[in-house]
C-alpha positions in Angstrom: -163.4 37.4 -238.5 -162.0 35.5 -241.4 -163.7 35.2 -244.8 -163.2 34.8 -248.5 -163.7 37.9 -250.6 -164.7 37.4 -254.2 -165.0 40.0 -257.0 -166.6 38.7 -260.2 -166.6 40.9 -263.3 -167.2 40.2 -267.0 -163.6 39.0 -267.7 -162.1 38.1 -264.4 -163.0 36.5 -261.0 -160.8 37.6 -258.2 -160.5 35.7 -254.9 -158.7 36.6 -251.7 -158.6 35.6 -248.1 -159.6 38.5 -245.8 -160.0 39.3 -242.1 -161.1 42.3 -240.2 -162.4 43.8 -237.0 -163.0 47.3 -235.7 -162.0 49.6 -238.5 -159.3 47.4 -240.0 -159.5 45.1 -243.0 -156.6 42.9 -244.2 -156.5 41.2 -247.6 -154.1 38.5 -248.6 -152.6 38.3 -252.1 -155.5 37.8 -254.6 -155.9 35.0 -257.1 -157.3 36.1 -260.5 -159.1 33.6 -262.7 -160.5 34.1 -266.2 -164.3 33.6 -266.2 -164.1 32.1 -269.7 -161.8 29.3 -268.4 -164.5 28.1 -265.9 -168.0 26.7 -266.6 -169.4 28.2 -263.5 -168.7 30.1 -260.3 -168.7 26.9 -258.4 -165.9 25.4 -260.5 -163.9 28.6 -260.2 -164.4 28.5 -256.4 -163.2 24.9 -256.3 -160.0 26.0 -258.3 -159.3 28.7 -255.7 -160.0 26.3 -252.8 -157.5 23.8 -254.4 -154.9 26.6 -254.7 -155.4 27.4 -251.0 -154.7 23.8 -249.9 -158.3 22.5 -249.9 -159.6 24.5 -246.9 -161.2 28.0 -246.8 -162.9 30.1 -244.2 -166.6 29.4 -243.8 -167.7 33.0 -244.7 -167.8 34.5 -248.1 -168.5 38.0 -249.5 -169.2 38.1 -253.2 -169.3 41.2 -255.4 -171.1 40.7 -258.6 -171.1 42.7 -261.9 -174.8 43.0 -262.3 -178.1 43.3 -260.3 -178.2 41.3 -257.1 -181.8 40.3 -257.1 -184.1 37.4 -257.4 -183.8 33.6 -257.1 -181.3 33.5 -260.0 -178.5 36.1 -260.3 -177.3 36.6 -263.9 -174.1 38.5 -264.7 -174.3 41.4 -267.1 -171.1 40.5 -269.1 -170.5 36.8 -268.5 -172.6 33.7 -268.7 -172.3 32.5 -265.0 -175.4 32.4 -262.7 -175.6 32.2 -258.9 -178.6 30.9 -257.0 -178.4 32.6 -253.5 -180.5 29.8 -251.9 -177.8 27.3 -252.8 -174.7 29.3 -251.9 -174.1 27.7 -248.5 -174.6 24.2 -249.9 -172.6 24.6 -253.1 -169.6 26.5 -251.5 -169.6 24.8 -248.1 -170.0 28.1 -246.1 -171.9 29.1 -243.1 -172.6 32.7 -244.0 -172.4 34.9 -247.1 -173.1 38.4 -248.5 -173.9 39.2 -252.1 -173.4 42.7 -253.3 -173.3 44.5 -256.6 -169.7 45.1 -257.7 -169.9 48.8 -257.5 -171.8 48.6 -254.2 -168.6 46.8 -253.0 -166.4 49.6 -254.5 -168.5 52.2 -252.6 -167.8 50.3 -249.4 -164.1 50.4 -250.3 -164.4 54.2 -250.8 -166.0 54.5 -247.3 -163.2 52.6 -245.6 -160.0 53.2 -247.6 -157.4 55.5 -246.0 -157.0 59.0 -247.5 -153.6 58.1 -249.0 -155.3 55.7 -251.4 -157.1 58.5 -253.3 -155.6 60.5 -256.2 -156.9 64.0 -256.8 -158.4 64.5 -260.3 -160.4 67.7 -260.2 -162.1 70.3 -258.0 -160.8 71.5 -254.6 -157.8 69.8 -253.0 -158.2 68.0 -249.7 -160.0 65.0 -248.3 -163.4 63.8 -249.5 -166.3 65.3 -247.4 -167.1 63.6 -244.2 -170.8 64.0 -244.7 -173.2 63.9 -247.7 -173.3 61.8 -250.8 -170.3 60.5 -252.7 -170.9 59.3 -256.3 -168.8 56.3 -257.3 -168.4 55.2 -260.9 -165.9 53.5 -263.0 -165.3 51.9 -266.4 -164.2 48.3 -266.9 -165.9 45.6 -269.0 -169.1 47.7 -268.3 -169.7 51.0 -266.4 -170.4 50.6 -262.7 -172.2 53.3 -260.7 -173.1 53.5 -257.0 -173.3 56.1 -254.3 -172.8 56.3 -250.5 -174.2 58.6 -247.9 -172.2 59.7 -244.8 -174.3 61.2 -242.1 -171.4 62.9 -240.4 -171.7 60.7 -237.3 -169.7 57.8 -238.6 -172.6 55.9 -240.2 -172.5 55.1 -243.9 -175.2 53.8 -246.2 -174.3 52.4 -249.6 -176.7 52.1 -252.6 -176.0 50.1 -255.7 -177.5 51.5 -259.0 -177.6 50.7 -262.7 -176.6 54.2 -263.7 -174.3 52.8 -266.4 -177.4 52.1 -268.4 -178.6 55.7 -268.6 -179.0 57.2 -272.0 -175.9 58.5 -273.8 -176.1 62.2 -274.5 -173.7 63.5 -277.3 -172.2 67.0 -276.7 -170.5 67.8 -280.0 -170.4 66.7 -283.6 -167.9 63.9 -283.0 -170.3 62.4 -280.4 -173.2 62.9 -282.7 -171.4 60.7 -285.2 -170.5 58.2 -282.5 -174.2 58.0 -281.5 -175.3 57.6 -285.1 -172.8 54.7 -285.5 -174.1 53.0 -282.3 -177.7 53.5 -283.3 -177.2 51.2 -286.3 -176.8 48.3 -283.8 -178.7 49.4 -280.7 -182.2 50.9 -280.6 -181.2 52.5 -277.3 -177.6 53.6 -276.7 -176.6 53.7 -273.0 -173.5 55.5 -271.6 -172.0 52.0 -271.0 -171.8 51.6 -274.8 -169.3 54.5 -274.8 -167.7 54.7 -271.4 -166.5 51.2 -270.9 -163.5 49.2 -272.1 -165.2 47.8 -275.3 -166.5 51.3 -276.1 -163.1 52.4 -277.4 -163.7 50.3 -280.5 -166.6 52.4 -281.7 -164.9 55.7 -280.6 -161.8 54.7 -282.7 -164.0 53.6 -285.7 -165.9 56.9 -285.6 -162.7 59.0 -285.6 -161.3 56.9 -288.4 -164.5 57.4 -290.5 -164.4 61.1 -290.0 -160.8 61.2 -291.4 -161.7 58.9 -294.3 -159.3 56.2 -293.1 -159.6 52.6 -294.1 -160.5 50.8 -290.9 -159.0 47.4 -290.1 -160.7 45.2 -287.5 -159.2 45.7 -284.1 -160.3 44.7 -280.6 -160.5 47.0 -277.6 -157.3 45.6 -276.0 -155.3 46.4 -279.1 -156.6 49.9 -279.3 -156.1 50.6 -275.6 -152.6 49.3 -275.7 -151.7 51.3 -278.8 -153.1 54.5 -277.3 -151.5 54.0 -273.9 -148.1 53.2 -275.5 -148.5 56.1 -278.0 -147.8 53.9 -281.0 -151.1 55.0 -282.8 -152.1 58.6 -282.8 -155.7 57.8 -283.7 -155.8 55.4 -280.7 -154.4 58.3 -278.5 -157.2 60.5 -279.8 -159.8 57.8 -279.0 -158.5 57.7 -275.4 -158.7 61.5 -275.1 -162.3 61.3 -276.4 -163.1 58.5 -273.9 -161.8 60.7 -271.1 -164.1 63.5 -272.3 -167.1 61.2 -272.2 -166.2 59.9 -268.8 -166.0 63.4 -267.4 -169.4 64.2 -268.8 -171.0 61.1 -267.4 -169.3 61.6 -264.0 -170.7 65.1 -263.9 -174.2 64.0 -264.8 -174.0 61.3 -262.1 -173.0 63.9 -259.5 -175.9 66.1 -260.5 -178.5 63.3 -260.4 -177.3 61.9 -257.1 -176.8 65.3 -255.4 -173.2 64.5 -254.7 -170.8 66.5 -252.5 -167.9 64.5 -254.1 -167.1 62.0 -256.8 -164.8 59.0 -256.9 -163.6 57.3 -260.1 -162.9 53.6 -259.8 -162.8 50.5 -262.0 -159.9 48.6 -263.5 -159.8 51.0 -266.5 -160.2 54.0 -264.4 -157.0 53.0 -262.5 -155.1 52.4 -265.8 -156.1 56.0 -266.8 -154.9 57.5 -263.5 -152.0 59.4 -265.2 -154.0 60.3 -268.3 -157.2 61.7 -266.7 -155.6 64.7 -264.9 -154.1 66.0 -268.2 -157.1 65.2 -270.4 -160.3 67.1 -270.9 -162.0 65.1 -268.1 -162.3 67.9 -265.6 -163.6 70.5 -268.2 -166.3 68.1 -269.3 -167.1 67.3 -265.6 -167.7 71.0 -264.9 -169.5 71.8 -268.2 -173.1 71.8 -266.8 -174.3 75.2 -267.9 -175.8 77.1 -265.0 -174.3 74.6 -262.5 -170.7 75.0 -263.7 -169.7 76.8 -260.5 -171.3 74.1 -258.3 -169.5 71.4 -260.3 -166.1 73.2 -259.9 -166.5 73.0 -256.1 -166.9 69.2 -256.1 -163.8 67.2 -255.3 -163.1 64.4 -257.7 -160.8 61.6 -256.7 -159.6 58.3 -258.1 -159.3 55.4 -255.7 -155.9 53.8 -256.0 -156.5 50.7 -253.8 -155.3 47.8 -256.0 -158.3 45.6 -255.2 -161.3 47.9 -254.3 -163.8 45.2 -255.2 -162.3 42.6 -252.9 -161.6 45.2 -250.1 -165.2 46.5 -250.4 -166.8 43.1 -250.5 -165.0 42.2 -247.3 -166.1 45.6 -245.8 -169.7 45.0 -246.7 -169.7 41.6 -245.0 -168.0 42.8 -241.9 -170.3 45.9 -241.6 -173.4 43.8 -242.1 -172.3 41.4 -239.3 -171.3 44.2 -236.9 -167.6 43.5 -237.1 -166.6 46.8 -238.8 -167.2 50.3 -237.3 
């Protein structure tokens, strides 16, 4: 079956032609568009269709950064809307599937080969063939989902809004970070810290603790300086980010009763070399009486270059009986 896979986040909309049957999914080279360059999803779709020569398959799988509910779907971090009842008419398709973006990533986790996972913490070896896997990852926001494998080859994926759980500080630095965020937000969620934009407040908190004069910088500048090691404070902010991500991943595993955890997201992938040597795994395990349980959970990072697109295609094919 041929289809178009779409992954719409806060900053980018990615499109790719896809096909699949049995246990195989093939993606062609994706096209990435900036959401701010297009007035709506329909105009972005028309741009992609034009680039593909004016003709597209008549099936589409769309992964959306936000809840997929109701007559009007609104994105968490960009101004586009989608009306499901009008998808066939507006896009000129016969069939479609709409899934939460991290629901799509969880489908990717279920179907990606073992060589597309990088070990981060816990016991070595493949992810468990049965039980619950927690899937989370930072990008423009913080996506959270989980999947359940029954051990007989069947998988159930559940989207969540776990990125909007309350942020819980674990030391004096995070106390100061929470105090800073509380000046702007009555309720501080983990997404305010463990997401790409969260690095700005982490950086500002560390600067204030050292009495540094803070110049206005956006998150891209801080991430770049920290990754390239041109700013020691930005490096410290990234280390602090990894600590918080580890804590949130551990909390998610406890809440979902996970037998394994997968980190995903565009930012998670960028941190693939940094996470194993950061304090991520220590914070993941640091759950008091449950520390030994946490130490026995495998934690992986999915390295598939386009898990949202791959997973959206997998969700469509599974729903229509074309994927085992």
